[in-house]
PDB file of N, CA, C and O in Angstrom:
ATOM      1  N   UNK A   1      -9.180 -13.611 -28.670  1.00  0.00           N
ATOM      2  CA  UNK A   1      -9.394 -12.216 -28.361  1.00  0.00           C
ATOM      3  C   UNK A   1      -9.504 -11.477 -29.671  1.00  0.00           C
ATOM      4  O   UNK A   1      -8.765 -11.760 -30.614  1.00  0.00           O
ATOM      5  N   UNK A   2     -10.401 -10.553 -29.737  1.00  0.00           N
ATOM      6  CA  UNK A   2     -10.515  -9.780 -30.964  1.00  0.00           C
ATOM      7  C   UNK A   2     -10.493  -8.303 -30.634  1.00  0.00           C
ATOM      8  O   UNK A   2     -10.953  -7.873 -29.577  1.00  0.00           O
ATOM      9  N   UNK A   3      -9.954  -7.546 -31.554  1.00  0.00           N
ATOM     10  CA  UNK A   3      -9.907  -6.100 -31.453  1.00  0.00           C
ATOM     11  C   UNK A   3     -10.464  -5.545 -32.747  1.00  0.00           C
ATOM     12  O   UNK A   3     -10.072  -5.988 -33.826  1.00  0.00           O
ATOM     13  N   UNK A   4     -11.349  -4.609 -32.662  1.00  0.00           N
ATOM     14  CA  UNK A   4     -11.929  -4.020 -33.858  1.00  0.00           C
ATOM     15  C   UNK A   4     -11.054  -2.869 -34.346  1.00  0.00           C
ATOM     16  O   UNK A   4     -10.710  -1.983 -33.565  1.00  0.00           O
ATOM     17  N   UNK A   5     -10.687  -2.872 -35.636  1.00  0.00           N
ATOM     18  CA  UNK A   5      -9.857  -1.783 -36.146  1.00  0.00           C
ATOM     19  C   UNK A   5     -10.596  -0.447 -36.192  1.00  0.00           C
ATOM     20  O   UNK A   5      -9.971   0.596 -36.381  1.00  0.00           O
ATOM     21  N   UNK A   6     -11.911  -0.465 -36.023  1.00  0.00           N
ATOM     22  CA  UNK A   6     -12.687   0.770 -36.079  1.00  0.00           C
ATOM     23  C   UNK A   6     -12.923   1.390 -34.706  1.00  0.00           C
ATOM     24  O   UNK A   6     -13.674   2.359 -34.588  1.00  0.00           O
ATOM     25  N   UNK A   7     -12.299   0.852 -33.678  1.00  0.00           N
ATOM     26  CA  UNK A   7     -12.484   1.413 -32.339  1.00  0.00           C
ATOM     27  C   UNK A   7     -11.876   2.808 -32.275  1.00  0.00           C
ATOM     28  O   UNK A   7     -10.792   3.037 -32.811  1.00  0.00           O
ATOM     29  N   UNK A   8     -12.568   3.746 -31.619  1.00  0.00           N
ATOM     30  CA  UNK A   8     -11.963   5.060 -31.435  1.00  0.00           C
ATOM     31  C   UNK A   8     -10.707   4.948 -30.574  1.00  0.00           C
ATOM     32  O   UNK A   8     -10.613   4.036 -29.752  1.00  0.00           O
ATOM     33  N   UNK A   9      -9.744   5.847 -30.741  1.00  0.00           N
ATOM     34  CA  UNK A   9      -8.480   5.724 -30.006  1.00  0.00           C
ATOM     35  C   UNK A   9      -8.609   5.810 -28.495  1.00  0.00           C
ATOM     36  O   UNK A   9      -7.715   5.363 -27.775  1.00  0.00           O
ATOM     37  N   UNK A  10      -9.716   6.380 -27.996  1.00  0.00           N
ATOM     38  CA  UNK A  10      -9.876   6.486 -26.541  1.00  0.00           C
ATOM     39  C   UNK A  10     -10.694   5.336 -25.954  1.00  0.00           C
ATOM     40  O   UNK A  10     -10.999   5.338 -24.762  1.00  0.00           O
ATOM     41  N   UNK A  11     -11.052   4.348 -26.791  1.00  0.00           N
ATOM     42  CA  UNK A  11     -11.813   3.179 -26.337  1.00  0.00           C
ATOM     43  C   UNK A  11     -11.104   1.909 -26.794  1.00  0.00           C
ATOM     44  O   UNK A  11     -10.574   1.845 -27.903  1.00  0.00           O
ATOM     45  N   UNK A  12     -11.101   0.913 -25.935  1.00  0.00           N
ATOM     46  CA  UNK A  12     -10.527  -0.378 -26.295  1.00  0.00           C
ATOM     47  C   UNK A  12     -11.446  -1.463 -25.747  1.00  0.00           C
ATOM     48  O   UNK A  12     -11.666  -1.550 -24.539  1.00  0.00           O
ATOM     49  N   UNK A  13     -11.973  -2.280 -26.635  1.00  0.00           N
ATOM     50  CA  UNK A  13     -12.851  -3.385 -26.256  1.00  0.00           C
ATOM     51  C   UNK A  13     -12.039  -4.672 -26.369  1.00  0.00           C
ATOM     52  O   UNK A  13     -11.550  -5.011 -27.446  1.00  0.00           O
ATOM     53  N   UNK A  14     -11.899  -5.375 -25.268  1.00  0.00           N
ATOM     54  CA  UNK A  14     -11.146  -6.633 -25.276  1.00  0.00           C
ATOM     55  C   UNK A  14     -12.141  -7.776 -25.181  1.00  0.00           C
ATOM     56  O   UNK A  14     -13.018  -7.789 -24.317  1.00  0.00           O
ATOM     57  N   UNK A  15     -11.990  -8.734 -26.084  1.00  0.00           N
ATOM     58  CA  UNK A  15     -12.870  -9.898 -26.097  1.00  0.00           C
ATOM     59  C   UNK A  15     -12.024 -11.163 -26.082  1.00  0.00           C
ATOM     60  O   UNK A  15     -10.912 -11.183 -26.609  1.00  0.00           O
ATOM     61  N   UNK A  16     -12.557 -12.213 -25.476  1.00  0.00           N
ATOM     62  CA  UNK A  16     -11.853 -13.491 -25.431  1.00  0.00           C
ATOM     63  C   UNK A  16     -10.912 -13.572 -24.250  1.00  0.00           C
ATOM     64  O   UNK A  16     -11.165 -12.995 -23.192  1.00  0.00           O
ATOM     65  N   UNK A  17      -9.829 -14.290 -24.442  1.00  0.00           N
ATOM     66  CA  UNK A  17      -8.862 -14.518 -23.365  1.00  0.00           C
ATOM     67  C   UNK A  17      -7.982 -13.303 -23.115  1.00  0.00           C
ATOM     68  O   UNK A  17      -7.578 -12.612 -24.050  1.00  0.00           O
ATOM     69  N   UNK A  18      -7.694 -13.054 -21.859  1.00  0.00           N
ATOM     70  CA  UNK A  18      -6.677 -12.091 -21.448  1.00  0.00           C
ATOM     71  C   UNK A  18      -5.729 -12.878 -20.544  1.00  0.00           C
ATOM     72  O   UNK A  18      -5.694 -12.697 -19.327  1.00  0.00           O
ATOM     73  N   UNK A  19      -4.971 -13.751 -21.183  1.00  0.00           N
ATOM     74  CA  UNK A  19      -4.097 -14.685 -20.477  1.00  0.00           C
ATOM     75  C   UNK A  19      -2.671 -14.543 -20.977  1.00  0.00           C
ATOM     76  O   UNK A  19      -2.390 -13.755 -21.880  1.00  0.00           O
ATOM     77  N   UNK A  20      -1.794 -15.299 -20.391  1.00  0.00           N
ATOM     78  CA  UNK A  20      -0.378 -15.234 -20.720  1.00  0.00           C
ATOM     79  C   UNK A  20      -0.117 -15.407 -22.216  1.00  0.00           C
ATOM     80  O   UNK A  20       0.868 -14.885 -22.739  1.00  0.00           O
ATOM     81  N   UNK A  21      -0.990 -16.134 -22.901  1.00  0.00           N
ATOM     82  CA  UNK A  21      -0.815 -16.346 -24.345  1.00  0.00           C
ATOM     83  C   UNK A  21      -0.983 -15.066 -25.150  1.00  0.00           C
ATOM     84  O   UNK A  21      -0.484 -14.977 -26.272  1.00  0.00           O
ATOM     85  N   UNK A  22      -1.672 -14.079 -24.604  1.00  0.00           N
ATOM     86  CA  UNK A  22      -1.967 -12.853 -25.353  1.00  0.00           C
ATOM     87  C   UNK A  22      -1.434 -11.577 -24.711  1.00  0.00           C
ATOM     88  O   UNK A  22      -1.686 -10.482 -25.213  1.00  0.00           O
ATOM     89  N   UNK A  23      -0.714 -11.704 -23.628  1.00  0.00           N
ATOM     90  CA  UNK A  23      -0.304 -10.516 -22.876  1.00  0.00           C
ATOM     91  C   UNK A  23       0.603  -9.599 -23.691  1.00  0.00           C
ATOM     92  O   UNK A  23       0.395  -8.386 -23.681  1.00  0.00           O
ATOM     93  N   UNK A  24       1.589 -10.128 -24.389  1.00  0.00           N
ATOM     94  CA  UNK A  24       2.498  -9.258 -25.142  1.00  0.00           C
ATOM     95  C   UNK A  24       1.750  -8.504 -26.234  1.00  0.00           C
ATOM     96  O   UNK A  24       1.963  -7.307 -26.428  1.00  0.00           O
ATOM     97  N   UNK A  25       0.887  -9.196 -26.934  1.00  0.00           N
ATOM     98  CA  UNK A  25       0.076  -8.563 -27.974  1.00  0.00           C
ATOM     99  C   UNK A  25      -0.752  -7.424 -27.392  1.00  0.00           C
ATOM    100  O   UNK A  25      -0.790  -6.327 -27.949  1.00  0.00           O
ATOM    101  N   UNK A  26      -1.416  -7.691 -26.267  1.00  0.00           N
ATOM    102  CA  UNK A  26      -2.263  -6.685 -25.659  1.00  0.00           C
ATOM    103  C   UNK A  26      -1.459  -5.542 -25.047  1.00  0.00           C
ATOM    104  O   UNK A  26      -1.913  -4.398 -25.039  1.00  0.00           O
ATOM    105  N   UNK A  27      -0.279  -5.842 -24.540  1.00  0.00           N
ATOM    106  CA  UNK A  27       0.574  -4.784 -23.995  1.00  0.00           C
ATOM    107  C   UNK A  27       0.872  -3.759 -25.085  1.00  0.00           C
ATOM    108  O   UNK A  27       0.764  -2.553 -24.863  1.00  0.00           O
ATOM    109  N   UNK A  28       1.245  -4.247 -26.254  1.00  0.00           N
ATOM    110  CA  UNK A  28       1.547  -3.345 -27.366  1.00  0.00           C
ATOM    111  C   UNK A  28       0.331  -2.511 -27.748  1.00  0.00           C
ATOM    112  O   UNK A  28       0.453  -1.312 -27.998  1.00  0.00           O
ATOM    113  N   UNK A  29      -0.836  -3.139 -27.795  1.00  0.00           N
ATOM    114  CA  UNK A  29      -2.071  -2.444 -28.167  1.00  0.00           C
ATOM    115  C   UNK A  29      -2.419  -1.380 -27.123  1.00  0.00           C
ATOM    116  O   UNK A  29      -2.709  -0.236 -27.470  1.00  0.00           O
ATOM    117  N   UNK A  30      -2.390  -1.756 -25.866  1.00  0.00           N
ATOM    118  CA  UNK A  30      -2.763  -0.817 -24.803  1.00  0.00           C
ATOM    119  C   UNK A  30      -1.806   0.372 -24.768  1.00  0.00           C
ATOM    120  O   UNK A  30      -2.251   1.516 -24.674  1.00  0.00           O
ATOM    121  N   UNK A  31      -0.511   0.121 -24.842  1.00  0.00           N
ATOM    122  CA  UNK A  31       0.450   1.224 -24.800  1.00  0.00           C
ATOM    123  C   UNK A  31       0.309   2.136 -26.018  1.00  0.00           C
ATOM    124  O   UNK A  31       0.462   3.352 -25.903  1.00  0.00           O
ATOM    125  N   UNK A  32       0.019   1.559 -27.178  1.00  0.00           N
ATOM    126  CA  UNK A  32      -0.197   2.382 -28.371  1.00  0.00           C
ATOM    127  C   UNK A  32      -1.442   3.246 -28.205  1.00  0.00           C
ATOM    128  O   UNK A  32      -1.432   4.422 -28.567  1.00  0.00           O
ATOM    129  N   UNK A  33      -2.504   2.676 -27.665  1.00  0.00           N
ATOM    130  CA  UNK A  33      -3.735   3.444 -27.454  1.00  0.00           C
ATOM    131  C   UNK A  33      -3.527   4.535 -26.408  1.00  0.00           C
ATOM    132  O   UNK A  33      -4.057   5.636 -26.550  1.00  0.00           O
ATOM    133  N   UNK A  34      -2.765   4.242 -25.367  1.00  0.00           N
ATOM    134  CA  UNK A  34      -2.466   5.272 -24.361  1.00  0.00           C
ATOM    135  C   UNK A  34      -1.700   6.426 -24.982  1.00  0.00           C
ATOM    136  O   UNK A  34      -1.915   7.584 -24.625  1.00  0.00           O
ATOM    137  N   UNK A  35      -0.811   6.114 -25.903  1.00  0.00           N
ATOM    138  CA  UNK A  35      -0.020   7.154 -26.556  1.00  0.00           C
ATOM    139  C   UNK A  35      -0.891   8.050 -27.443  1.00  0.00           C
ATOM    140  O   UNK A  35      -0.524   9.194 -27.713  1.00  0.00           O
ATOM    141  N   UNK A  36      -2.034   7.541 -27.896  1.00  0.00           N
ATOM    142  CA  UNK A  36      -2.896   8.268 -28.820  1.00  0.00           C
ATOM    143  C   UNK A  36      -3.896   9.199 -28.143  1.00  0.00           C
ATOM    144  O   UNK A  36      -4.472  10.063 -28.805  1.00  0.00           O
ATOM    145  N   UNK A  37      -4.111   9.043 -26.853  1.00  0.00           N
ATOM    146  CA  UNK A  37      -5.128   9.882 -26.222  1.00  0.00           C
ATOM    147  C   UNK A  37      -4.774  10.182 -24.776  1.00  0.00           C
ATOM    148  O   UNK A  37      -3.933   9.518 -24.171  1.00  0.00           O
ATOM    149  N   UNK A  38      -5.428  11.185 -24.242  1.00  0.00           N
ATOM    150  CA  UNK A  38      -5.199  11.585 -22.857  1.00  0.00           C
ATOM    151  C   UNK A  38      -5.897  10.653 -21.872  1.00  0.00           C
ATOM    152  O   UNK A  38      -5.469  10.521 -20.725  1.00  0.00           O
ATOM    153  N   UNK A  39      -6.969  10.010 -22.319  1.00  0.00           N
ATOM    154  CA  UNK A  39      -7.724   9.092 -21.467  1.00  0.00           C
ATOM    155  C   UNK A  39      -8.113   7.880 -22.296  1.00  0.00           C
ATOM    156  O   UNK A  39      -8.528   8.007 -23.448  1.00  0.00           O
ATOM    157  N   UNK A  40      -7.976   6.714 -21.701  1.00  0.00           N
ATOM    158  CA  UNK A  40      -8.317   5.474 -22.389  1.00  0.00           C
ATOM    159  C   UNK A  40      -9.289   4.689 -21.527  1.00  0.00           C
ATOM    160  O   UNK A  40      -9.062   4.489 -20.334  1.00  0.00           O
ATOM    161  N   UNK A  41     -10.364   4.252 -22.144  1.00  0.00           N
ATOM    162  CA  UNK A  41     -11.352   3.424 -21.462  1.00  0.00           C
ATOM    163  C   UNK A  41     -11.237   2.013 -22.025  1.00  0.00           C
ATOM    164  O   UNK A  41     -11.404   1.802 -23.227  1.00  0.00           O
ATOM    165  N   UNK A  42     -10.953   1.048 -21.153  1.00  0.00           N
ATOM    166  CA  UNK A  42     -10.792  -0.343 -21.551  1.00  0.00           C
ATOM    167  C   UNK A  42     -12.026  -1.111 -21.089  1.00  0.00           C
ATOM    168  O   UNK A  42     -12.266  -1.263 -19.892  1.00  0.00           O
ATOM    169  N   UNK A  43     -12.796  -1.589 -22.051  1.00  0.00           N
ATOM    170  CA  UNK A  43     -14.034  -2.323 -21.782  1.00  0.00           C
ATOM    171  C   UNK A  43     -13.690  -3.812 -21.692  1.00  0.00           C
ATOM    172  O   UNK A  43     -13.218  -4.409 -22.660  1.00  0.00           O
ATOM    173  N   UNK A  44     -13.930  -4.397 -20.525  1.00  0.00           N
ATOM    174  CA  UNK A  44     -13.565  -5.793 -20.265  1.00  0.00           C
ATOM    175  C   UNK A  44     -14.778  -6.722 -20.271  1.00  0.00           C
ATOM    176  O   UNK A  44     -14.680  -7.861 -19.813  1.00  0.00           O
ATOM    177  N   UNK A  45     -15.909  -6.262 -20.777  1.00  0.00           N
ATOM    178  CA  UNK A  45     -17.130  -7.064 -20.755  1.00  0.00           C
ATOM    179  C   UNK A  45     -16.998  -8.346 -21.568  1.00  0.00           C
ATOM    180  O   UNK A  45     -17.649  -9.342 -21.253  1.00  0.00           O
ATOM    181  N   UNK A  46     -16.178  -8.340 -22.595  1.00  0.00           N
ATOM    182  CA  UNK A  46     -16.039  -9.508 -23.454  1.00  0.00           C
ATOM    183  C   UNK A  46     -14.926 -10.460 -23.068  1.00  0.00           C
ATOM    184  O   UNK A  46     -14.663 -11.425 -23.786  1.00  0.00           O
ATOM    185  N   UNK A  47     -14.265 -10.207 -21.943  1.00  0.00           N
ATOM    186  CA  UNK A  47     -13.175 -11.089 -21.512  1.00  0.00           C
ATOM    187  C   UNK A  47     -13.775 -12.368 -20.939  1.00  0.00           C
ATOM    188  O   UNK A  47     -14.520 -12.335 -19.959  1.00  0.00           O
ATOM    189  N   UNK A  48     -13.440 -13.489 -21.559  1.00  0.00           N
ATOM    190  CA  UNK A  48     -13.997 -14.775 -21.131  1.00  0.00           C
ATOM    191  C   UNK A  48     -13.089 -15.512 -20.164  1.00  0.00           C
ATOM    192  O   UNK A  48     -13.555 -16.351 -19.393  1.00  0.00           O
ATOM    193  N   UNK A  49     -11.804 -15.211 -20.198  1.00  0.00           N
ATOM    194  CA  UNK A  49     -10.848 -15.852 -19.300  1.00  0.00           C
ATOM    195  C   UNK A  49      -9.731 -14.866 -19.017  1.00  0.00           C
ATOM    196  O   UNK A  49      -9.275 -14.159 -19.915  1.00  0.00           O
ATOM    197  N   UNK A  50      -9.290 -14.821 -17.759  1.00  0.00           N
ATOM    198  CA  UNK A  50      -8.195 -13.952 -17.362  1.00  0.00           C
ATOM    199  C   UNK A  50      -7.368 -14.685 -16.324  1.00  0.00           C
ATOM    200  O   UNK A  50      -7.909 -15.395 -15.476  1.00  0.00           O
ATOM    201  N   UNK A  51      -6.058 -14.514 -16.393  1.00  0.00           N
ATOM    202  CA  UNK A  51      -5.173 -15.130 -15.406  1.00  0.00           C
ATOM    203  C   UNK A  51      -4.312 -14.035 -14.771  1.00  0.00           C
ATOM    204  O   UNK A  51      -4.512 -12.849 -15.030  1.00  0.00           O
ATOM    205  N   UNK A  52      -3.363 -14.444 -13.946  1.00  0.00           N
ATOM    206  CA  UNK A  52      -2.547 -13.440 -13.255  1.00  0.00           C
ATOM    207  C   UNK A  52      -1.695 -12.627 -14.223  1.00  0.00           C
ATOM    208  O   UNK A  52      -1.371 -11.476 -13.930  1.00  0.00           O
ATOM    209  N   UNK A  53      -1.328 -13.191 -15.359  1.00  0.00           N
ATOM    210  CA  UNK A  53      -0.597 -12.416 -16.368  1.00  0.00           C
ATOM    211  C   UNK A  53      -1.488 -11.297 -16.906  1.00  0.00           C
ATOM    212  O   UNK A  53      -1.010 -10.188 -17.147  1.00  0.00           O
ATOM    213  N   UNK A  54      -2.765 -11.576 -17.093  1.00  0.00           N
ATOM    214  CA  UNK A  54      -3.706 -10.553 -17.528  1.00  0.00           C
ATOM    215  C   UNK A  54      -3.866  -9.462 -16.491  1.00  0.00           C
ATOM    216  O   UNK A  54      -3.937  -8.281 -16.831  1.00  0.00           O
ATOM    217  N   UNK A  55      -3.923  -9.846 -15.241  1.00  0.00           N
ATOM    218  CA  UNK A  55      -4.003  -8.863 -14.146  1.00  0.00           C
ATOM    219  C   UNK A  55      -2.742  -8.013 -14.126  1.00  0.00           C
ATOM    220  O   UNK A  55      -2.823  -6.792 -13.991  1.00  0.00           O
ATOM    221  N   UNK A  56      -1.579  -8.642 -14.258  1.00  0.00           N
ATOM    222  CA  UNK A  56      -0.318  -7.897 -14.281  1.00  0.00           C
ATOM    223  C   UNK A  56      -0.304  -6.895 -15.429  1.00  0.00           C
ATOM    224  O   UNK A  56       0.188  -5.777 -15.278  1.00  0.00           O
ATOM    225  N   UNK A  57      -0.842  -7.293 -16.569  1.00  0.00           N
ATOM    226  CA  UNK A  57      -0.916  -6.394 -17.713  1.00  0.00           C
ATOM    227  C   UNK A  57      -1.766  -5.171 -17.383  1.00  0.00           C
ATOM    228  O   UNK A  57      -1.367  -4.041 -17.665  1.00  0.00           O
ATOM    229  N   UNK A  58      -2.920  -5.391 -16.793  1.00  0.00           N
ATOM    230  CA  UNK A  58      -3.799  -4.265 -16.449  1.00  0.00           C
ATOM    231  C   UNK A  58      -3.154  -3.343 -15.411  1.00  0.00           C
ATOM    232  O   UNK A  58      -3.303  -2.123 -15.489  1.00  0.00           O
ATOM    233  N   UNK A  59      -2.444  -3.916 -14.449  1.00  0.00           N
ATOM    234  CA  UNK A  59      -1.752  -3.095 -13.452  1.00  0.00           C
ATOM    235  C   UNK A  59      -0.600  -2.319 -14.083  1.00  0.00           C
ATOM    236  O   UNK A  59      -0.357  -1.168 -13.721  1.00  0.00           O
ATOM    237  N   UNK A  60       0.121  -2.948 -15.036  1.00  0.00           N
ATOM    238  CA  UNK A  60       1.189  -2.262 -15.757  1.00  0.00           C
ATOM    239  C   UNK A  60       0.614  -1.093 -16.551  1.00  0.00           C
ATOM    240  O   UNK A  60       1.200  -0.011 -16.586  1.00  0.00           O
ATOM    241  N   UNK A  61      -0.536  -1.315 -17.187  1.00  0.00           N
ATOM    242  CA  UNK A  61      -1.176  -0.260 -17.963  1.00  0.00           C
ATOM    243  C   UNK A  61      -1.566   0.905 -17.050  1.00  0.00           C
ATOM    244  O   UNK A  61      -1.412   2.069 -17.421  1.00  0.00           O
ATOM    245  N   UNK A  62      -2.062   0.591 -15.877  1.00  0.00           N
ATOM    246  CA  UNK A  62      -2.419   1.644 -14.913  1.00  0.00           C
ATOM    247  C   UNK A  62      -1.187   2.462 -14.518  1.00  0.00           C
ATOM    248  O   UNK A  62      -1.239   3.691 -14.466  1.00  0.00           O
ATOM    249  N   UNK A  63      -0.085   1.772 -14.243  1.00  0.00           N
ATOM    250  CA  UNK A  63       1.160   2.479 -13.895  1.00  0.00           C
ATOM    251  C   UNK A  63       1.664   3.327 -15.063  1.00  0.00           C
ATOM    252  O   UNK A  63       2.120   4.452 -14.857  1.00  0.00           O
ATOM    253  N   UNK A  64       1.587   2.803 -16.274  1.00  0.00           N
ATOM    254  CA  UNK A  64       2.029   3.549 -17.455  1.00  0.00           C
ATOM    255  C   UNK A  64       1.186   4.802 -17.647  1.00  0.00           C
ATOM    256  O   UNK A  64       1.712   5.865 -17.980  1.00  0.00           O
ATOM    257  N   UNK A  65      -0.103   4.680 -17.441  1.00  0.00           N
ATOM    258  CA  UNK A  65      -0.990   5.835 -17.565  1.00  0.00           C
ATOM    259  C   UNK A  65      -0.650   6.881 -16.508  1.00  0.00           C
ATOM    260  O   UNK A  65      -0.570   8.072 -16.809  1.00  0.00           O
ATOM    261  N   UNK A  66      -0.454   6.439 -15.285  1.00  0.00           N
ATOM    262  CA  UNK A  66      -0.119   7.374 -14.209  1.00  0.00           C
ATOM    263  C   UNK A  66       1.214   8.068 -14.481  1.00  0.00           C
ATOM    264  O   UNK A  66       1.354   9.269 -14.250  1.00  0.00           O
ATOM    265  N   UNK A  67       2.190   7.307 -14.974  1.00  0.00           N
ATOM    266  CA  UNK A  67       3.513   7.872 -15.243  1.00  0.00           C
ATOM    267  C   UNK A  67       3.458   8.938 -16.334  1.00  0.00           C
ATOM    268  O   UNK A  67       4.238   9.890 -16.317  1.00  0.00           O
ATOM    269  N   UNK A  68       2.549   8.778 -17.268  1.00  0.00           N
ATOM    270  CA  UNK A  68       2.432   9.755 -18.353  1.00  0.00           C
ATOM    271  C   UNK A  68       1.294  10.752 -18.108  1.00  0.00           C
ATOM    272  O   UNK A  68       0.909  11.511 -18.998  1.00  0.00           O
ATOM    273  N   UNK A  69       0.771  10.732 -16.890  1.00  0.00           N
ATOM    274  CA  UNK A  69      -0.290  11.658 -16.474  1.00  0.00           C
ATOM    275  C   UNK A  69      -1.521  11.565 -17.369  1.00  0.00           C
ATOM    276  O   UNK A  69      -2.099  12.567 -17.792  1.00  0.00           O
ATOM    277  N   UNK A  70      -1.891  10.319 -17.636  1.00  0.00           N
ATOM    278  CA  UNK A  70      -3.076  10.051 -18.427  1.00  0.00           C
ATOM    279  C   UNK A  70      -4.053   9.256 -17.579  1.00  0.00           C
ATOM    280  O   UNK A  70      -3.705   8.751 -16.511  1.00  0.00           O
ATOM    281  N   UNK A  71      -5.266   9.155 -18.065  1.00  0.00           N
ATOM    282  CA  UNK A  71      -6.290   8.430 -17.326  1.00  0.00           C
ATOM    283  C   UNK A  71      -6.575   7.096 -18.002  1.00  0.00           C
ATOM    284  O   UNK A  71      -6.735   7.027 -19.221  1.00  0.00           O
ATOM    285  N   UNK A  72      -6.635   6.044 -17.205  1.00  0.00           N
ATOM    286  CA  UNK A  72      -6.997   4.714 -17.684  1.00  0.00           C
ATOM    287  C   UNK A  72      -8.172   4.235 -16.856  1.00  0.00           C
ATOM    288  O   UNK A  72      -8.091   4.168 -15.630  1.00  0.00           O
ATOM    289  N   UNK A  73      -9.275   3.899 -17.532  1.00  0.00           N
ATOM    290  CA  UNK A  73     -10.461   3.398 -16.846  1.00  0.00           C
ATOM    291  C   UNK A  73     -10.740   1.983 -17.323  1.00  0.00           C
ATOM    292  O   UNK A  73     -10.829   1.726 -18.523  1.00  0.00           O
ATOM    293  N   UNK A  74     -10.875   1.077 -16.381  1.00  0.00           N
ATOM    294  CA  UNK A  74     -11.265  -0.296 -16.675  1.00  0.00           C
ATOM    295  C   UNK A  74     -12.749  -0.398 -16.377  1.00  0.00           C
ATOM    296  O   UNK A  74     -13.169  -0.213 -15.235  1.00  0.00           O
ATOM    297  N   UNK A  75     -13.545  -0.689 -17.397  1.00  0.00           N
ATOM    298  CA  UNK A  75     -14.999  -0.654 -17.237  1.00  0.00           C
ATOM    299  C   UNK A  75     -15.619  -1.965 -17.690  1.00  0.00           C
ATOM    300  O   UNK A  75     -14.989  -2.767 -18.381  1.00  0.00           O
ATOM    301  N   UNK A  76     -16.877  -2.165 -17.283  1.00  0.00           N
ATOM    302  CA  UNK A  76     -17.707  -3.290 -17.715  1.00  0.00           C
ATOM    303  C   UNK A  76     -17.014  -4.634 -17.517  1.00  0.00           C
ATOM    304  O   UNK A  76     -16.880  -5.422 -18.454  1.00  0.00           O
ATOM    305  N   UNK A  77     -16.587  -4.879 -16.313  1.00  0.00           N
ATOM    306  CA  UNK A  77     -15.892  -6.133 -16.012  1.00  0.00           C
ATOM    307  C   UNK A  77     -16.791  -7.338 -16.281  1.00  0.00           C
ATOM    308  O   UNK A  77     -17.931  -7.394 -15.820  1.00  0.00           O
ATOM    309  N   UNK A  78     -16.263  -8.291 -17.027  1.00  0.00           N
ATOM    310  CA  UNK A  78     -16.990  -9.549 -17.226  1.00  0.00           C
ATOM    311  C   UNK A  78     -16.995 -10.319 -15.913  1.00  0.00           C
ATOM    312  O   UNK A  78     -16.312  -9.945 -14.960  1.00  0.00           O
ATOM    313  N   UNK A  79     -17.771 -11.396 -15.872  1.00  0.00           N
ATOM    314  CA  UNK A  79     -17.798 -12.225 -14.664  1.00  0.00           C
ATOM    315  C   UNK A  79     -16.400 -12.748 -14.342  1.00  0.00           C
ATOM    316  O   UNK A  79     -16.001 -12.754 -13.177  1.00  0.00           O
ATOM    317  N   UNK A  80     -15.656 -13.184 -15.345  1.00  0.00           N
ATOM    318  CA  UNK A  80     -14.304 -13.722 -15.117  1.00  0.00           C
ATOM    319  C   UNK A  80     -13.393 -12.659 -14.509  1.00  0.00           C
ATOM    320  O   UNK A  80     -12.643 -12.947 -13.576  1.00  0.00           O
ATOM    321  N   UNK A  81     -13.451 -11.449 -15.024  1.00  0.00           N
ATOM    322  CA  UNK A  81     -12.608 -10.358 -14.513  1.00  0.00           C
ATOM    323  C   UNK A  81     -13.035  -9.984 -13.093  1.00  0.00           C
ATOM    324  O   UNK A  81     -12.190  -9.845 -12.210  1.00  0.00           O
ATOM    325  N   UNK A  82     -14.323  -9.824 -12.872  1.00  0.00           N
ATOM    326  CA  UNK A  82     -14.822  -9.448 -11.546  1.00  0.00           C
ATOM    327  C   UNK A  82     -14.459 -10.498 -10.504  1.00  0.00           C
ATOM    328  O   UNK A  82     -14.087 -10.153  -9.382  1.00  0.00           O
ATOM    329  N   UNK A  83     -14.563 -11.773 -10.862  1.00  0.00           N
ATOM    330  CA  UNK A  83     -14.247 -12.844  -9.916  1.00  0.00           C
ATOM    331  C   UNK A  83     -12.777 -12.813  -9.526  1.00  0.00           C
ATOM    332  O   UNK A  83     -12.447 -12.973  -8.351  1.00  0.00           O
ATOM    333  N   UNK A  84     -11.891 -12.608 -10.495  1.00  0.00           N
ATOM    334  CA  UNK A  84     -10.462 -12.573 -10.170  1.00  0.00           C
ATOM    335  C   UNK A  84     -10.106 -11.296  -9.417  1.00  0.00           C
ATOM    336  O   UNK A  84      -9.285 -11.337  -8.501  1.00  0.00           O
ATOM    337  N   UNK A  85     -10.707 -10.157  -9.784  1.00  0.00           N
ATOM    338  CA  UNK A  85     -10.493  -8.928  -9.024  1.00  0.00           C
ATOM    339  C   UNK A  85     -10.907  -9.109  -7.566  1.00  0.00           C
ATOM    340  O   UNK A  85     -10.197  -8.688  -6.652  1.00  0.00           O
ATOM    341  N   UNK A  86     -12.063  -9.739  -7.361  1.00  0.00           N
ATOM    342  CA  UNK A  86     -12.527  -9.983  -5.990  1.00  0.00           C
ATOM    343  C   UNK A  86     -11.572 -10.919  -5.234  1.00  0.00           C
ATOM    344  O   UNK A  86     -11.231 -10.672  -4.077  1.00  0.00           O
ATOM    345  N   UNK A  87     -11.155 -11.978  -5.897  1.00  0.00           N
ATOM    346  CA  UNK A  87     -10.232 -12.914  -5.261  1.00  0.00           C
ATOM    347  C   UNK A  87      -8.936 -12.237  -4.836  1.00  0.00           C
ATOM    348  O   UNK A  87      -8.415 -12.496  -3.751  1.00  0.00           O
ATOM    349  N   UNK A  88      -8.422 -11.365  -5.702  1.00  0.00           N
ATOM    350  CA  UNK A  88      -7.151 -10.697  -5.415  1.00  0.00           C
ATOM    351  C   UNK A  88      -7.340  -9.374  -4.680  1.00  0.00           C
ATOM    352  O   UNK A  88      -6.370  -8.683  -4.368  1.00  0.00           O
ATOM    353  N   UNK A  89      -8.596  -9.027  -4.409  1.00  0.00           N
ATOM    354  CA  UNK A  89      -8.941  -7.779  -3.710  1.00  0.00           C
ATOM    355  C   UNK A  89      -8.390  -6.541  -4.428  1.00  0.00           C
ATOM    356  O   UNK A  89      -7.782  -5.654  -3.830  1.00  0.00           O
ATOM    357  N   UNK A  90      -8.636  -6.533  -5.739  1.00  0.00           N
ATOM    358  CA  UNK A  90      -8.245  -5.395  -6.581  1.00  0.00           C
ATOM    359  C   UNK A  90      -9.505  -4.589  -6.850  1.00  0.00           C
ATOM    360  O   UNK A  90     -10.506  -5.118  -7.335  1.00  0.00           O
ATOM    361  N   UNK A  91      -9.443  -3.303  -6.529  1.00  0.00           N
ATOM    362  CA  UNK A  91     -10.602  -2.423  -6.745  1.00  0.00           C
ATOM    363  C   UNK A  91     -10.163  -1.141  -7.359  1.00  0.00           C
ATOM    364  O   UNK A  91     -10.988  -0.266  -7.620  1.00  0.00           O
TER     365      UNK A  91
END
């Protein structure tokens, strides 16, 4: 997974795996980005693999955004993300 240090604070592009191996790292990144802006857009087009830990992370981020009255948008779902969302009926 790679993160570009030049990303604007209201955008987050995730590439590579979003699996249990990277969840803690990504949790810290997502929460820091949420703290920096009123709305955060998470681009998932580059996610090549996602597991239930990755889904739990995204749901936690959604709850954190709601609790702090901020907006979190998950956009550009990769095939891997869309397939797991469909399987788990997450919309």
